[in-house]
C-alpha positions as CSV (number, residue, x, y, z in Angstrom):
1,M,-6.7,15.1,1.0
2,K,-6.1,17.7,3.7
3,I,-6.2,21.4,2.8
4,L,-4.8,24.4,4.7
5,F,-6.8,27.5,3.9
6,I,-5.4,30.9,4.8
7,S,-7.9,33.8,4.6
8,L,-6.5,37.3,4.5
9,G,-8.1,40.8,4.3
10,C,-11.7,41.8,5.0
11,D,-14.8,40.0,6.1
12,K,-16.1,40.0,2.5
13,N,-13.1,37.9,1.6
14,L,-13.8,35.7,4.6
15,V,-17.3,34.9,3.2
16,D,-15.6,33.8,0.0
17,T,-13.2,31.6,2.0
18,E,-16.1,30.0,3.8
19,M,-17.9,29.2,0.6
20,M,-14.8,27.7,-0.9
21,L,-14.3,25.6,2.3
22,G,-17.9,24.4,1.9
23,M,-17.3,23.4,-1.7
24,L,-14.1,21.5,-0.8
25,V,-15.7,19.6,2.1
26,Q,-18.6,18.6,-0.1
27,K,-16.1,17.1,-2.5
28,G,-14.5,15.0,0.3
29,Y,-11.6,17.2,1.2
30,S,-10.8,17.7,4.9
31,I,-9.6,21.0,6.3
32,T,-6.6,21.5,8.6
33,D,-5.0,24.5,10.3
34,D,-1.7,22.7,10.6
35,E,0.7,23.3,7.8
36,T,2.7,20.2,8.7
37,E,-0.4,18.1,8.0
38,A,-1.6,19.9,4.8
39,E,-1.2,18.3,1.4
40,A,-2.3,21.6,-0.3
41,V,-2.6,25.2,0.6
42,V,-5.1,27.9,-0.6
43,V,-4.3,31.5,0.2
44,N,-7.2,33.9,-0.2
45,T,-5.4,37.2,-0.7
46,C,-6.1,40.9,-0.3
47,C,-4.7,44.0,-2.0
48,F,-6.8,46.8,-0.7
49,I,-3.8,48.8,0.8
50,N,-0.1,48.3,0.7
51,D,0.1,46.6,4.1
52,A,-2.5,44.1,3.1
53,K,-0.8,43.5,-0.2
54,Q,2.6,42.9,1.5
55,E,1.0,40.5,4.0
56,S,-0.5,38.5,1.1
57,I,2.8,38.4,-0.8
58,N,4.7,37.3,2.3
59,T,2.2,34.6,3.0
60,L,2.5,33.3,-0.6
61,L,6.3,33.3,-0.4
62,E,6.2,31.4,2.9
63,M,3.8,28.8,1.4
64,A,5.9,28.7,-1.8
65,E,8.8,27.4,0.4
66,L,6.7,24.5,1.5
67,R,5.8,23.8,-2.2
68,K,9.4,24.0,-3.3
69,N,10.5,21.6,-0.6
70,G,7.8,19.1,-1.4
71,D,6.0,19.5,1.9
72,I,2.8,20.3,0.0
73,K,1.6,19.1,-3.4
74,A,-0.4,22.1,-4.5
75,L,-0.5,25.9,-3.8
76,V,-3.4,28.0,-5.0
77,A,-3.6,31.8,-4.8
78,A,-7.2,33.2,-4.7
79,G,-8.8,36.6,-4.0
80,C,-8.0,40.2,-4.8
81,L,-4.2,40.1,-5.1
82,A,-4.4,37.0,-7.2
83,Q,-7.0,38.6,-9.5
84,R,-5.1,41.8,-9.8
85,Y,-1.5,40.4,-10.3
86,S,-2.1,36.9,-11.7
87,D,0.7,37.2,-14.3
88,E,3.2,38.7,-11.9
89,I,2.5,36.1,-9.2
90,Q,3.1,33.2,-11.6
91,K,6.2,34.8,-12.9
92,E,7.7,35.8,-9.5
93,I,6.4,32.9,-7.5
94,P,6.4,29.9,-9.9
95,E,5.5,27.6,-7.0
96,V,2.0,28.9,-7.2
97,D,0.2,26.2,-9.2
98,A,-3.0,28.0,-10.0
99,I,-4.9,31.3,-9.6
100,V,-8.5,31.5,-8.7
101,G,-10.0,35.0,-9.3
102,T,-12.5,36.9,-7.2
103,T,-15.4,35.9,-9.4
104,A,-14.3,32.3,-9.9
105,I,-14.4,30.9,-6.4
106,D,-16.8,28.2,-7.5
107,A,-13.9,26.7,-9.5
108,I,-11.8,26.0,-6.4
109,T,-12.3,22.3,-6.5
110,D,-11.6,22.1,-10.2
111,A,-8.4,24.1,-9.7
112,L,-7.1,21.8,-7.0
113,E,-8.0,18.6,-8.9
114,E,-6.3,19.9,-12.1
115,V,-3.1,20.6,-10.1
116,F,-3.1,17.2,-8.6
117,A,-3.5,15.8,-12.1
118,G,-0.5,17.8,-13.3
119,Q,-2.7,20.1,-15.4
120,G,-3.0,23.2,-13.2
121,H,-4.3,26.4,-14.9
122,N,-5.8,29.7,-13.9
123,H,-9.5,30.4,-13.3
124,L,-10.1,34.1,-14.0
125,E,-13.6,35.0,-14.9
126,D,-15.1,38.4,-16.0
127,I,-15.0,40.6,-12.9
128,N,-18.6,41.6,-13.6
129,R,-19.8,38.0,-13.6
130,K,-22.9,37.2,-11.5
131,P,-21.8,36.8,-7.8
132,V,-21.3,33.3,-6.5
133,Y,-24.0,32.5,-3.9
134,D,-26.3,29.6,-2.8
135,K,-23.2,27.7,-1.7
136,K,-23.1,25.8,1.6
137,R,-20.5,27.6,3.9
138,I,-18.2,26.3,6.6
139,V,-18.5,29.2,9.1
140,T,-15.2,30.0,10.7
141,T,-16.3,32.7,13.2
142,G,-17.3,30.2,15.9
143,G,-20.9,29.8,14.7
144,H,-22.6,32.2,17.1
145,Y,-22.2,35.1,14.6
146,A,-21.7,35.1,10.8
147,Y,-21.2,37.5,8.0
148,L,-23.9,37.8,5.3
149,K,-22.5,39.3,2.1
150,I,-25.3,41.0,0.4
151,A,-23.6,42.3,-2.7
152,E,-20.4,42.2,-4.7
153,G,-18.3,45.0,-6.3
154,C,-18.7,48.8,-6.3
155,D,-19.8,51.6,-8.6
156,K,-18.3,54.5,-6.7
157,H,-14.8,54.6,-8.2
158,C,-13.2,56.8,-5.5
159,S,-9.9,58.1,-6.8
160,Y,-7.8,56.1,-4.3
161,C,-9.6,52.7,-4.5
162,I,-8.7,49.7,-6.7
163,I,-11.7,47.6,-5.6
164,P,-13.9,48.2,-8.7
165,K,-11.1,46.9,-10.9
166,V,-10.7,43.6,-9.0
167,R,-14.3,43.1,-7.7
168,G,-16.3,44.6,-10.6
169,N,-19.4,46.7,-10.7
170,Y,-22.0,46.6,-7.9
171,R,-24.1,43.4,-8.1
172,S,-26.7,42.6,-5.5
173,I,-27.4,39.0,-4.4
174,P,-31.1,38.2,-4.8
175,M,-33.1,38.7,-1.6
176,D,-34.7,35.3,-1.5
177,S,-31.3,33.7,-1.7
178,L,-30.0,35.9,1.2
179,I,-33.0,35.0,3.3
180,A,-32.4,31.3,2.7
181,E,-28.7,31.7,3.5
182,A,-29.6,33.6,6.7
183,Q,-32.1,30.9,7.8
184,S,-29.4,28.3,7.2
185,L,-26.8,30.2,9.2
186,V,-29.3,30.7,12.1
187,S,-30.3,27.0,12.0
188,F,-26.6,26.2,12.6
189,G,-26.3,28.4,15.6
190,A,-25.8,32.0,14.4
191,K,-27.5,34.5,16.7
192,E,-26.0,37.6,15.0
193,L,-25.8,38.3,11.3
194,I,-23.5,41.1,10.1
195,L,-24.4,42.5,6.7
196,V,-21.4,43.3,4.5
197,A,-20.6,44.4,1.0
198,Q,-18.4,47.1,-0.5
199,E,-21.4,49.2,0.1
200,T,-24.5,47.9,1.9
201,T,-26.7,51.0,1.4
202,L,-27.2,50.5,-2.4
203,Y,-28.4,46.9,-2.0
204,G,-31.0,46.1,-4.6
205,M,-30.6,49.0,-6.9
206,D,-29.3,46.9,-9.8
207,L,-31.8,44.0,-9.3
208,Y,-35.0,45.8,-8.2
209,G,-34.4,49.4,-9.2
210,R,-34.6,50.7,-5.7
211,K,-32.7,50.6,-2.4
212,C,-33.9,47.5,-0.7
213,L,-31.8,47.3,2.4
214,P,-34.8,48.4,4.7
215,E,-36.9,45.6,3.2
216,L,-34.1,43.1,3.6
217,L,-33.8,44.1,7.3
218,H,-37.5,43.6,7.9
219,R,-37.4,40.2,6.3
220,L,-34.3,39.1,8.3
221,C,-35.9,40.2,11.5
222,E,-38.7,37.7,10.9
223,I,-36.3,34.8,11.3
224,S,-36.9,32.9,14.5
225,G,-33.7,32.4,16.6
226,L,-31.9,35.4,15.2
227,Y,-31.2,38.0,17.9
228,W,-29.0,40.7,16.3
229,V,-28.6,42.1,12.8
230,R,-25.6,44.5,12.3
231,I,-24.9,46.7,9.3
232,L,-21.4,47.6,8.1
233,Y,-20.2,49.8,5.2
234,C,-23.0,52.3,4.8
235,Y,-22.0,55.2,2.5
236,P,-23.3,58.4,4.1
237,E,-24.9,59.8,1.0
238,E,-27.1,56.7,0.5
239,I,-28.6,56.6,4.0
240,T,-32.3,57.2,3.6
241,D,-35.0,58.1,6.1
242,E,-36.5,54.7,5.3
243,L,-33.3,53.0,6.4
244,I,-33.1,55.0,9.5
245,E,-36.7,54.1,10.4
246,A,-36.0,50.4,9.8
247,I,-33.0,50.5,12.2
248,R,-35.0,52.5,14.7
249,S,-38.1,50.3,14.6
250,E,-36.7,46.8,14.3
251,E,-35.7,45.5,17.7
252,K,-33.3,42.9,16.3
253,V,-31.4,45.5,14.2
254,C,-28.5,46.8,16.3
255,N,-28.5,50.6,16.7
256,Y,-25.0,50.6,15.2
257,L,-23.8,52.0,11.8
258,D,-20.4,51.8,10.2
259,I,-20.2,54.9,7.9
260,P,-16.8,55.3,6.1
261,I,-16.4,59.0,5.5
262,Q,-12.7,59.1,4.8
263,H,-12.2,62.9,5.3
264,A,-14.0,66.1,6.3
265,S,-12.1,68.7,4.2
266,D,-14.4,69.6,1.2
267,R,-11.3,70.0,-1.0
268,I,-9.9,66.6,-0.1
269,L,-13.3,64.9,-0.3
270,K,-13.7,66.2,-3.9
271,R,-10.2,65.0,-4.8
272,M,-11.1,61.6,-3.4
273,G,-14.2,61.4,-5.6
274,R,-16.5,61.2,-2.6
275,R,-20.1,62.2,-3.0
276,T,-20.6,64.3,0.2
277,D,-19.1,67.5,1.7
278,K,-18.5,68.3,5.3
279,Q,-21.8,69.9,5.9
280,E,-23.7,67.0,4.5
281,L,-21.7,64.6,6.8
282,V,-22.6,66.8,9.8
283,Q,-26.3,66.7,8.7
284,I,-26.5,62.9,8.4
285,V,-24.7,62.3,11.7
286,T,-27.0,64.8,13.4
287,K,-30.1,63.2,11.9
288,L,-29.0,59.7,12.9
289,R,-28.5,60.8,16.5
290,E,-31.8,62.7,16.7
291,R,-33.8,59.7,15.3
292,I,-31.9,57.0,17.2
293,P,-30.5,58.6,20.3
294,D,-28.5,55.5,21.5
295,I,-27.0,54.8,18.1
296,C,-23.3,53.8,18.0
297,L,-21.5,55.3,15.0
298,R,-18.2,53.9,13.6
299,T,-16.2,55.6,10.8
300,T,-12.9,55.3,9.0
301,L,-10.6,58.1,7.8
302,I,-7.7,58.4,5.4
303,T,-4.9,60.7,6.4
304,G,-2.1,62.0,4.2
305,F,-4.1,62.0,0.9
306,P,-2.2,63.7,-1.9
307,G,-2.4,67.4,-1.6
308,E,-3.6,67.3,2.0
309,T,-2.4,70.5,3.7
310,Q,-2.0,71.2,7.4
311,E,-5.2,73.2,7.1
312,D,-7.1,70.2,5.7
313,H,-5.7,68.1,8.5
314,E,-6.8,70.6,11.1
315,S,-10.2,70.7,9.5
316,L,-10.4,66.9,9.9
317,L,-9.3,67.1,13.6
318,E,-12.0,69.7,14.2
319,F,-14.6,67.5,12.7
320,V,-13.6,64.5,14.7
321,D,-13.6,66.6,17.9
322,E,-17.1,68.0,17.0
323,M,-18.7,64.7,15.9
324,E,-17.4,62.5,18.7
325,F,-17.7,59.2,16.9
326,D,-18.1,56.2,19.1
327,R,-15.6,54.2,17.1
328,L,-13.0,55.5,14.6
329,G,-10.1,54.0,12.6
330,V,-7.5,55.9,10.6
331,F,-5.5,54.6,7.6
332,T,-2.5,56.4,6.1
333,Y,-3.1,56.9,2.4
334,S,-1.7,54.1,0.3
335,P,-1.0,54.9,-3.3
336,E,-2.4,52.1,-5.5
337,E,-1.2,51.7,-9.0
338,N,-3.9,52.1,-11.7
339,T,-5.9,54.5,-9.5
340,P,-6.1,58.2,-10.3
341,A,-4.9,59.3,-6.9
342,A,-1.6,57.5,-7.3
343,L,-0.7,60.0,-10.1
344,F,-1.8,63.1,-8.2
345,E,0.8,65.7,-7.5
346,N,1.8,66.6,-4.0
347,Q,2.1,63.1,-2.6
348,I,2.7,63.3,1.2
349,D,5.8,62.1,3.0
350,E,5.2,58.9,4.9
351,D,6.4,60.5,8.2
352,V,3.8,63.3,7.8
353,K,1.1,60.7,7.2
354,L,2.0,58.8,10.3
355,D,2.2,61.9,12.4
356,R,-1.2,63.0,11.3
357,Q,-2.6,59.5,11.9
358,A,-1.2,59.5,15.4
359,E,-2.7,63.0,16.1
360,I,-6.2,61.9,15.0
361,M,-6.0,58.7,17.0
362,E,-4.8,60.5,20.1
363,L,-7.8,62.8,19.9
364,Q,-10.2,59.9,19.2
365,Q,-8.7,57.9,22.1
366,E,-9.7,60.8,24.5
367,I,-13.2,60.7,23.1
368,A,-13.5,56.9,23.3
369,F,-12.1,56.7,26.8
370,E,-14.6,59.4,28.0
371,K,-17.5,57.6,26.3
372,A,-16.4,54.3,28.0
373,E,-16.3,56.0,31.4
374,A,-19.7,57.7,30.8
375,A,-21.2,54.2,30.3
376,I,-20.5,53.2,34.0
377,G,-23.8,52.6,35.7
378,S,-25.7,51.8,32.5
379,S,-27.2,48.4,31.6
380,L,-26.3,46.6,28.4
381,L,-27.4,43.4,26.7
382,V,-24.2,41.5,25.7
383,M,-23.3,38.4,23.7
384,V,-20.7,36.1,25.4
385,E,-17.6,35.6,23.2
386,G,-15.7,33.3,25.5
387,K,-14.1,32.8,28.9
388,V,-11.0,34.6,30.1
389,P,-8.4,31.8,30.9
390,D,-7.8,31.1,34.6
391,E,-10.3,33.8,35.7
392,H,-13.9,34.0,36.8
393,A,-14.6,36.3,33.9
394,Y,-15.9,36.2,30.3
395,V,-15.4,38.3,27.2
396,A,-18.6,39.7,25.6
397,R,-19.8,42.2,23.0
398,S,-22.6,44.7,23.2
399,Y,-24.6,46.1,20.3
400,K,-21.9,48.8,20.1
401,D,-19.2,46.3,19.3
402,A,-18.6,44.7,16.0
403,P,-16.3,41.6,16.0
404,N,-12.6,42.2,15.5
405,V,-12.8,46.0,15.1
406,D,-14.4,47.3,18.3
407,G,-14.0,46.8,22.1
408,F,-15.3,44.2,24.6
409,V,-17.3,44.0,27.7
410,F,-15.6,41.9,30.4
411,I,-18.1,40.2,32.7
412,Q,-16.9,39.3,36.2
413,T,-19.0,36.3,37.4
414,G,-18.6,32.8,38.9
415,R,-21.5,31.6,36.8
416,E,-21.1,29.2,33.9
417,L,-21.7,31.0,30.6
418,M,-21.5,29.6,27.1
419,T,-20.3,31.3,23.9
420,G,-23.3,32.9,22.2
421,D,-25.3,33.4,25.4
422,F,-27.0,36.7,25.9
423,V,-27.0,38.3,29.3
424,R,-27.8,41.7,30.7
425,V,-24.9,43.4,32.4
426,K,-24.5,46.4,34.6
427,I,-21.4,48.4,33.7
428,T,-19.2,48.9,36.8
429,G,-16.0,50.2,35.2
430,S,-14.0,50.9,32.1
431,Y,-10.5,50.3,30.9
432,E,-9.4,52.2,27.8
433,Y,-11.8,51.1,25.0
434,D,-13.3,48.2,27.0
435,L,-16.0,48.0,29.6
436,I,-16.3,45.9,32.8
437,G,-19.6,44.7,34.2
438,E,-21.5,42.3,36.4
439,I,-24.5,40.2,35.5
440,E,-27.7,42.0,36.2
441,D,-30.5,39.8,34.9
442,E,-31.1,36.2,34.0
443,F,-30.5,35.1,30.5
444,T,-32.8,36.7,27.9
445,E,-33.2,33.4,26.0
C-alpha cells in the first residue's frame, strides 16, 4: 500500500510527520511523493495563522477530489487544523475518512487500517496527553540535519495564539529519550540537530522542576559525530545566564538564537500577554551580544495587532533600527477565533497591516544587506547543502543560517563536495541576504 504524506506548517509538525512515516513503514506501507501512485493520502495540517489555515484547507480540498474520483482509497487529516476543526472538516469535506489529532499521531496506522476495512473513525486524544516519542522516524530533511522536538504544547497563553488549545500545556520529553533519539539521528547521518518546541527555554520545568536546556545541550555535545546544535524558539524572559554560558562554552552549540519578541511597544506587548517590556528586551539582547560577541540573533514580529497606533508602529521601527537583528521576519496579525485578541476593539485594516509590515521589512533589508556586506573578508565554517545545477558552485549554510528561514553561502569551486560536508570558506562577496565565498581550508572532518 503506497501512502502520499503531505506535511504543512512548522518544523514541530514535520517531526510529527516523520514519526508517522516511521510507524507506517514499520507496518509495511511504502511512501510515495507521486499522487498518481498513491492509494492513500495523509495531510498533516496547520492552523497557526490564517494563511496556514487556508493552505491546509485548500490541500484537503484538492486531495478530496482524488478521493471523490476514486483515485485514492483513503484520506486522513492530521495535525493542528484537524484537531481544532474536526467536526467542521468532516461536515464540509466528507471525503476525509478519518481525523488524527495532534496527540494521537501514534494511531496513524490504526486509522488507515480502519478506513481500508470500511470502519474509519476519528482519533482525538486529550490535548494534554503525554507526548508521543521513542518512535523511529523517517527523516525527510536529507539526513545531514534533523529537528529534535524537545517538548510539546505551551503554557504562555498569549492573547493572539491558539496553540495551547490545539497542542495543550507544556510537556517536556524525558532527557534520556531525547539523547537516545539524538544518537539515533546522528548514527543515520545527521551532523546538525535543531532543537524545537513551542518554547525551548522552559524545557524540563514540568518533569524536573528546573530549566534543563543547558544540561540537555551539554549532554548532546557529548555525542560523537554531531557537529552543530542549533536552538530555536527561545522566549526572551526565560533566557538564563546558565543557558548563555552553555551556548558560549560548548563548541558544538551554534552561536545562534531565535528569540520571538513579537513587538517592542510596552502597551502592545501587554495587550499581547507577553512577559517582557521593551527595556527588558534591550537588556537581554545587549547581554547576549556582550557574552557572545559573534552571536547571530533572529526574531519574529507581529504588525497590525488590534489597537496598534502609528506611535506604536514607530516605536517598533525604532527598536528594529536600534537592535539591528541579524535575521528578522514579520507577520501581519491574524485574528484567530477563540483567542482573546480576536475580540479586541480597534482591529486594524489589512492594508494598514501590510503597509507596516513592508516598512519594517524595508528597514530590516537595509540592516541585513549591510551585515552581509560587512562579512566580506571573514572566514566561516559552512555545511554543504547541495550543488548549484550546471555550475561549479555549491549551496551551503553557516552557523548563522537555520534551514528554510535564513540565507545561504554560495561556494565557488571546481572541487567535488558532498551534502553534509563541512568546509571553511573565505567570504568574497554578498548578494542581498546571501554570501559568496571560496574554499579556504581542507575539510574539517
